[in-house]
ZAMARGU-4260 file (C-alpha; in steps of 0.2 Angstrom, whole numbers, plus 5000, padded with zeros to 4 digits):
<rodrens>
0) 4913/4818/4891 | 4904/4835/4888 | 4914/4850/4881 | 4918/4864/4893 | 4907/4879/4893
5) 4918/4892/4885 | 4904/4905/4882 | 4907/4914/4899 | 4926/4914/4896 | 4924/4922/4879
10) 4912/4935/4886 | 4924/4939/4900 | 4938/4941/4888 | 4929/4956/4881 | 4929/4966/4897
15) 4944/4978/4902 | 4947/4987/4918 | 4939/5003/4918 | 4925/4998/4907 | 4907/5002/4912
20) 4894/4988/4911 | 4876/4987/4916 | 4867/4972/4924 | 4854/4966/4936 | 4858/4961/4954
25) 4854/4942/4956 | 4859/4940/4975 | 4866/4949/4990 | 4874/4938/5002 | 4887/4942/5015
30) 4887/4960/5007 | 4894/4952/4991 | 4883/4956/4976 | 4881/4943/4961 | 4876/4952/4945
35) 4869/4946/4929 | 4878/4956/4916 | 4871/4964/4900 | 4876/4953/4886 | 4877/4936/4896
40) 4860/4932/4904 | 4863/4914/4907 | 4870/4916/4924 | 4878/4929/4936 | 4896/4933/4931
45) 4899/4949/4940 | 4904/4951/4958 | 4904/4967/4968 | 4914/4964/4984 | 4909/4972/5001
50) 4922/4986/5000 | 4917/4991/4982 | 4898/4993/4985 | 4899/5011/4991 | 4912/5022/4999
55) 4899/5031/5009 | 4887/5017/5015 | 4895/5000/5011 | 4882/4991/5022 | 4866/4998/5012
60) 4856/4983/5006 | 4853/4981/4987 | 4838/4972/4982 | 4839/4958/4969 | 4832/4963/4953
65) 4839/4981/4954 | 4848/4987/4939 | 4865/4994/4942 | 4879/5002/4932 | 4897/4997/4938
70) 4915/4999/4933 | 4925/4983/4929 | 4940/4981/4941 | 4946/4965/4933 | 4940/4950/4924
75) 4946/4932/4926 | 4940/4920/4912 | 4947/4905/4920 | 4937/4908/4936 | 4922/4914/4927
80) 4921/4931/4937 | 4922/4949/4934 | 4925/4960/4949 | 4915/4976/4948 | 4914/4993/4958
85) 4898/5002/4961 | 4908/5015/4971 | 4917/5021/4956 | 4900/5026/4947 | 4896/5037/4963
90) 4910/5049/4960 | 4916/5048/4942 | 4927/5064/4943 | 4937/5055/4957 | 4938/5039/4947
95) 4944/5048/4932 | 4957/5058/4941 | 4964/5042/4949 | 4964/5032/4933 | 4973/5046/4924
100) 4988/5045/4936 | 5004/5036/4931 | 5017/5026/4941 | 5031/5038/4946 | 5021/5054/4943
105) 5025/5067/4957 | 5010/5075/4965 | 5010/5090/4977 | 4998/5092/4991 | 4996/5096/5009
110) 4996/5083/5024 | 4977/5083/5029 | 4977/5070/5043 | 4989/5059/5052 | 4983/5042/5058
115) 4993/5027/5066 | 4992/5018/5049 | 4997/5032/5038 | 4995/5049/5032 | 4981/5057/5021
120) 4986/5070/5008 | 4975/5083/5000 | 4982/5084/4983 | 4983/5101/4974 | 4975/5095/4958
125) 4964/5081/4965 | 4945/5082/4969 | 4939/5080/4986 | 4936/5062/4993 | 4919/5058/4998
130) 4925/5049/5014 | 4943/5052/5018 | 4952/5069/5022 | 4962/5068/5006 | 4963/5058/4990
135) 4981/5053/4993 | 4987/5041/5006 | 5005/5037/5012 | 5007/5021/5022 | 5020/5022/5036
140) 5034/5012/5027 | 5033/5025/5013 | 5035/5040/5024 | 5053/5039/5027 | 5069/5028/5023
145) 5071/5027/5042 | 5061/5017/5055 | 5048/5028/5063 | 5040/5026/5080 | 5025/5036/5073
150) 5019/5044/5057 | 5020/5061/5066 | 5039/5059/5067 | 5040/5062/5048 | 5027/5075/5044
155) 5014/5087/5052 | 4997/5092/5048 | 4997/5107/5036 | 5014/5103/5029 | 5017/5104/5010
160) 5024/5088/5003 | 5027/5081/4985 | 5025/5062/4984 | 5027/5049/4970 | 5012/5040/4964
165) 5013/5021/4967 | 4996/5014/4962 | 4977/5017/4961 | 4969/5009/4976 | 4952/5005/4968
170) 4945/4998/4985 | 4947/5014/4994 | 4947/5026/4980 | 4964/5033/4984 | 4980/5037/4976
175) 4994/5027/4985 | 5009/5038/4987 | 5027/5037/4993 | 5036/5052/5001 | 5052/5043/5004
180) 5053/5039/4985 | 5056/5058/4982 | 5071/5058/4994 | 5088/5050/4992 | 5090/5032/4999
185) 5103/5032/5012 | 5106/5014/5011 | 5112/5015/4993 | 5126/5027/4999 | 5130/5016/5014
190) 5131/5000/5002 | 5143/5009/4991 | 5154/5015/5005 | 5156/5000/5016 | 5160/4982/5015
195) 5160/4966/5026 | 5173/4968/5040 | 5171/4986/5042 | 5170/4991/5061 | 5157/5005/5064
200) 5151/5014/5079 | 5132/5013/5083 | 5118/5014/5095 | 5107/5000/5101 | 5089/5005/5096
205) 5079/4990/5101 | 5083/4973/5110 | 5073/4958/5104 | 5074/4939/5109 | 5086/4935/5094
210) 5098/4950/5096 | 5098/4969/5095 | 5095/4982/5081 | 5109/4994/5080 | 5109/5011/5071
215) 5125/5016/5063 | 5119/5031/5053 | 5103/5040/5050 | 5091/5028/5041 | 5104/5013/5043
220) 5100/5000/5055 | 5106/4982/5056 | 5103/4966/5066 | 5116/4960/5079 | 5112/4942/5082
225) 5115/4931/5097 | 5117/4945/5110 | 5118/4938/5128 | 5102/4942/5138 | 5104/4958/5147
230) 5121/4962/5139 | 5115/4978/5130 | 5100/4989/5131 | 5092/5002/5120 | 5103/5018/5120
235) 5119/5009/5123 | 5134/5014/5112 | 5142/4999/5103 | 5155/4995/5090 | 5150/4982/5077
240) 5158/4973/5063 | 5148/4973/5046 | 5144/4955/5042 | 5133/4956/5026 | 5126/4970/5016
245) 5110/4965/5005 | 5108/4980/4994 | 5092/4973/4986 | 5083/4970/5002 | 5091/4985/5010
250) 5097/4975/5025 | 5114/4974/5034 | 5119/4961/5047 | 5132/4963/5060 | 5142/4948/5065
255) 5152/4954/5080 | 5154/4968/5092 | 5165/4976/5105 | 5157/4985/5120 | 5158/5004/5117
260) 5152/5008/5135 | 5135/5011/5142 | 5127/5028/5139
</rodrens>
């Protein structure tokens, strides 16, 4: 039985995220480049995914035989692949800024644009992004501890904010941020102050096939199961009994209710 070829594994173990490496494009299929890396000419070990080709023009073809310089995103010796980013070499100042951020760091800036999927933030100390309105991005769940109907319910364009750095999104060249992490979590206070069996006044926020969601405080909503069809509607005032509080998953369930009257 032939011995496994361990040379590619040994080579890939020398690569670290953030390293720059050179190579030659071997093939361009489905917008995924395979790259023969300098130092291992036997076969292509480098891969540039479709979102890591270019932030400006990801569909631009790259001819086989072209020499490139790319940044290592990750290397997997077991799979025999190193994932690379060409986009990172287009804007080294941006890449260096994002690599220098640390989880939990607080970054001030201004809301630059609001989209249905989140909010772009123009960071005070960050460079301009070549594509997006800001280098920082906050997804909808990270905007607020309470459930939002739209991102504009939490912030407005031009508003100054301070956010917590979560991670470097190497695909989009963004700093993923959290606005809610800079504010007290209302669920922690709720969990400390209540227990199963407590009766609370609340308001139905949404009716679903398996029950209804009831808000009992700002940022605190729980599921009331097995509500008869048509028995309540959004906006109804109800009294509910706390069934279970799951502090780790930030969930509260209501096990019973007494009609509080229709609003």
